[in-house]
Structure formats: structure tokens, C-alpha cells
C-alpha positions, 0 to 999 in steps of 0.5 A: 500500500505504498507509503500512505497509511491505510484505514480500516472501516468497521461497520456493525449492522443487523443480520442480513444487511451486510451484502448491500453495504459491501456492494455500496463500498465496492461501488465507492472504490473499496477493493474488498471486504470481510463479513463475519457474524457476531452477537450484540449485547447491551441496553437495547437488547433488554429495552427494545427499540420503539416497543420491539426487541432488537435481534442480537445477531449482527454482521460485522464488516471490515474494509481496508482502504487507501487514504484516497478512498476512505472518505467516499467508502465511509460515506457510502457505508453510512448512507447505505446502512442508514446509520443516522437512524437509531438501531440500524448499526454503527461504523468507526474508522481506524488509522492503521500504521501498517498493512500487508497483503493488499494490492497497491 
């Protein structure tokens, strides 16, 4: 990945939503993504959201991006996953010191 520092976008969404989020990330310039399953725990699990329980099963998406891709991919992820809506999931960004095994 040359001398620029890559980023890792992590996004957690409800089960069944990851494929469309990854498709949007790829359309925005991401070169690939990894999806795995997880299980959430917390306040919303007990309370529910708007009178319904939030399912604990989640999909976790990991996307490595080059500096010039990061903003566009992150924006596509948050828009497609509707992360500004309560209970839809969340995303965060890590700046990585190093990454290897990715096409430059």
C-alpha cells in the first residue's frame, strides 16, 4: 500500500444487511471486504427499540482502504446502512500504521 497509511472501516449492522453495504463500498472504490457474524449485547437488547426487541445477531464488516478512498467508502457505508437512524448499526474508522497483503 505504498507509503500512505491505510484505514480500516468497521461497520456493525443487523443480520442480513451486510451484502448491500459491501456492494455500496465496492461501488465507492473499496477493493474488498470481510463479513463475519457476531452477537450484540447491551441496553437495547433488554429495552427494545420503539416497543420491539432488537435481534442480537449482527454482521460485522471490515474494509481496508487507501487514504484516497476512505472518505467516499465511509460515506457510502453510512448512507447505505442508514446509520443516522437509531438501531440500524454503527461504523468507526481506524488509522492503521501498517498493512500487508493488499494490492497497491
